[in-house]
N, C-alpha and C positions, 0 to 999 in steps of 0.2 A: 711456482711456476709460470711464466710468461703465457696468456693463452694469443692468439691470432687474432682473435675479437678484441680485444683490448688495444693491440697494436692499431689497430685498423681506427679505433674511436679516437684512441690519442693523437694518430696522423690526422684525420678528420679536423679533430680542434684545433690543431694546431696550423693547420691551412687556415681556415676561419680566422684566427686570431692575426693570423699574418694578413689575411683580406682586408681586414678593419682595420690595422695598424698602420700598414703603408699607405703612403698619401698616393692619390691619382698622378699618373704622369701624361706629359702633353700627347703619349701616342695613344693612351687609353681614356681619352675623354670621354668616350661613347660606351665604356665598359659599362654590363650590368652588374650594379652590386646586390648583393645577397642580403637580405632583412629579413628581419623576424616581425611581424604581425602580433594585434591582438585586436579583434573585430570590436565597437563601442556597443554596449550591451546596456540595455536597460534594467538596474538592479533596485533592490530596496533600499534605502538608503534613510539616514538618522544622522541627527546632529546629536553629540555629546557631551556633557559639560563634566567634568572628571576633578573629585577632591577626596582629601581623606578625614577619616572620621572613627570614633573609637564607642567601642559598642557600652552599652549600659541594658539592667534587665528593664523589662518592661515593669517590674516592679520591684523595690529592693530596701530593706531595712537592716537596722542593726538591734538584735533584740538584747537590752538590758533592764537590771533590776530597778523597782520600784522603791524596794524598802530595803532595810539593811537586816538581814535572813541568811539563818543558815540553809543550805542546800539540801533535800532531805533524798530527792528522786529525781533520777534522769531516765527520760523516757526518749532520746534519739541517739544517733553517734554520727560522725562526720559523714557529709554527703547524703545524708537520707533525703527520700523525696516525704513531703510530711503535708496533710489536708489542713485546710482553714479550720480554725478551732483545734486543731490536734495540741494537747498538754505536750508541753516541749520539756519542762521542769517544774519542781517542787520545791517550795520552802516549808521549814518547819513552822505548823500551823496548830500546833497542839490547842495552846489558849484559846486562839481563834474559833476552834471547836467547839471547844467547851461554851465559850459565849454564845456560838450559836444555838445550840441546845439551850441555853438559858432563855435567850431571845423567844428561838421559837415556842417555849412554854408561856412566857412573859406573853404574848401573843395568845396563845390561845385563849389562857384565862382572861385577856381583858376581852376577848371577842365573849367569851360566857358570860361575865358580867354584863357587859352592853346588851347583850339579847333577853338577860332575866328583867332587866331595869325596863326596857322597849316594852313586854310584854306588862308589865306593871303598869308602864304608863299609859298603853293603849284602854288598861281596863278602870284608869283613871287613878290608881292608889298610890302611885309614885311621881313625885314633883316634878316636872319640864325640865329644872336645872341638875338634877340628879341624871338625868339621861343623858343630858349634855356633858356632866363631865366623865359618865363611864365612855363615851363617844370618842373625847379630847383624850383619855387612858389610852385608849386599844390604839388609836390615829399615832401616839408617841412610842407605842411598845410597837407596833410595825417602823416607823421610822427607823426604830433605834436596830431590828434584826435587819434593814436596809443599809445602814453603816454597818455591820458587823460581815454582811455580806461580802459587801464591798474590800473590807480591810482581806476577806479570806481568798479573795478572787487576783486580790494585789499578790499575794502568796503563788499564783499559779502563771508559770508563762505560757501562754498560748500562740500559735502561728495565726497572724491576724490573714494572711490568704495561701493558696496554695502553692508550691514550690520546692526549692532544692534548699538545705541548711547546707552553712560552710563548715568551718572547724570548729570545733567543741572548745571552746576556754577554760572552762570549768570543771571540776569532778564533786563528787558528792561528797559534802562533809565540809565545803568552804564554803565562808563567810564571804557573800557579797553586799555593795553597796550600792545604792543608787548610782546607774551613771556606768555600771560594772558590765563589760562587752558581756553576753553568755554566746553568743553565736550570731551567725547573721542569715537571712533569708532573703533569695531572689526567684521573681517570678522568670522563669527564662522561656517559657512558652511560645513567647514573641520578644524578637530584641531593638530597642530603640539607639538609634545613630543619628547623634547632630553631627550638621557639617557646615562649614562656611562656605557660602559661595559668593563671589566676586558681584557686586549690585549691578553690573553689565549685565548679567542673566535674568534679572528678575523677571521683567516679562514675559521669558518663556518660562517661567516657572509655573507649574498647575498640579493641584491638588490630586494626587492617584495618579501622576504620570510613574510610568515603570523605571526600575531602577536596578542594576546589576550590581553585586558587593562581592569581591574575592578577598583571600586573608591568605599569605605567606602560607599559613598552618594548612591551608586545604589544597593547597598551590592552585591548580589552574579551575578548579572546582568555581563555579558562580552560585553568589547566592540571591533569589528574585525577592524584589520588595516592590513598594508604592512610597510617593511620598506623602507622609503624613498631615503634615503641618508647616508654617512658614510663619516665623518671626513678623511682628510687627514694625519693627526698628533697623534700620542698617547702622552699622559700627561706624562710628565715625573717624577711628583712626585708620582702621584695615579695609573701610569702604565694603565690606562683606554682609552680608545678610543669611543668619542660622535657619536652618530647614529641619525638620525631622523626619529621619526615614523610618518605616515598621519594618523588620523583616522577621517573617515566619521560621518559627525554628521547632518544627517538627521532632527534630530527631535528637535535639538537643547537642548540636555540635559545637552552636556558638556560646563563647563565654565572654561576661562582662569583663572589660578591660582589653578584648581583642582589638586590632587596630585593622581596619578595614578601608580599601581602596574601592571607591563608589563611581560609579558612571550612571548619571541620568540621563536617558533618551528620551530627544523631543523631538517633532517635526517631522513623525515617519512618512515617506513618499515613495514616489516610483518615479527615479531619474537614472539618467544615463553617465555611468562610468567609467574612466579610464586609469589605466596604471601610473602611479606616478613618475615611470621612468620615461614614459612618454611625453613628457612637457620639456619644451624647450623655453626658459624664459630669457625674456630679453628685455631688461629693465622693468617696468611694471606689469609689461605686457606677455602672454603666455601664446604659442604656438605649439603646434604638433603637424608632423608630417602624415601624408594620408596616401596609402597605395591606391591608385584611382585604376581600374580595369582600362587598357586600352590595347585591343585587339586578343593576341592571343597572350599578352602580357602586361604588365604595371608599370605606372609614371609615379612619381610622386610630385603630391601639391603640398605646397606649405600654407598653411590656416591657420589664423589666429583664433583663439576661444576664449571664454568668456566662464569662471570657473566659480565653482561655489565652496563649499563645505570639504573637510579634507577629512579623512583617516589613514590609519598606517598603510603604505603601501597605493591607496587609491586615492581619487580625487574626481568631484563632483563637475561634469560640465552642462553649463548651462545655455552655451550657444557656439556655434562655429563647425559641429560635427552632426550627422544624424546616427541613427541606432545601424549596426549591421555594416558601415564603414570601417574599412582595415587601415588603423595605426600603427604606425611605425613604432616599436617598443629598442629594438635592437639592430645599429647600424646607422642611427641618425645622423652621426657626425661624419659619417661617410659621402653622403647623398646631397645633391640639390636639386631645387625645383625644378621639375620637368623631365629629372633624368629617369631612365629606365631601371628598374628593379626586380630581382626574381626574388619570391618568395620562400623562403626555406620552409619559414614554419609558421604556424598559425597556432598560438596560446591563447589562455584563458586569462592570464596573469598570474597564476600558480604555481606553474611549471617553474623548474630552475631551467639556467641557460644549457646546462648540461643535458638536462632530460627534454627539453626542445632539440640539441642538435643529434639526438640517439634517432630521432624519428625521422623516415623521409621525406623529402619536402612534400607537403602536401595538397598542393594546387598540382605537382606532378603526379602526384597518386591520383586525384581526380579526374585529371586529363585521360591517363592511361586506363582508368575503367569505364570512359563511354565508350 
């Protein structure tokens, strides 16, 4: 069912569209044109450098066997979080354990023989050469024990650092050889993101500059990070330089291999900002229409402006207008310099045209309230 308010709103909108679309006739040269304006405002502004990158774990390793042996025990499952030094897999080591027992016994006996001869040598009843021989036997036994312990250690697969393991690629009883992949281990507490930035921006890159990164997996959610390091060379083919960004990952949401869209923010400042819709380009020059108060009304004045950086929907103005001046955003094609205008609405650049047309004339409200 059509409501009366909707009909009135549609009617007002059609009248506005007709007023903007129809060209002025000779008999209406002095007519007052309705316009929508936005006050020139001082806002926080910053330059942005955008790039794409693929995430990598802070530390990443593929755990493989170093000897040919049979897996006797596994102490992890897919996706487990493990601590540094934790044993993940054991290989058959019965022979090595037997040799370890023998080696420890040999070391103990060699030490006792050395101590006995040392006591006799102190009393002068044993030759110095015999003491040296016993010392050599003790050192040899200890070296052999170290070698056995090393061989036994090769049959234990341990986590070199804390992190999360990937998929398990073996089972108990499987025969593995050097190089066979057992699993992967990633330290995902923080993530590394390497980017290729055009060399044009090299003077702007500063270690520690803030970074925003988004990925389609999490919609509009932004992950904050910092520029960690800058490569020492520029690629001679692409004329870009590699930089590394560090992204904290306390919730463990980010995964290695994710594609990230990164924005590096630089040169934060407070500056004058206008909507891009207010610009009237002519060649390389930019102009805006300013609604200047005259008596009880306004007249438009054409101003040349110098613009700086841009961001979606907004532009930095370096010169040409002052903060607080009313800049025409809708109706610029209908007005001429010096023409009288009526301010239909005052926006802030974020409202749609429909929202602005719904509201009563801002200046009329202000005058009626006086």
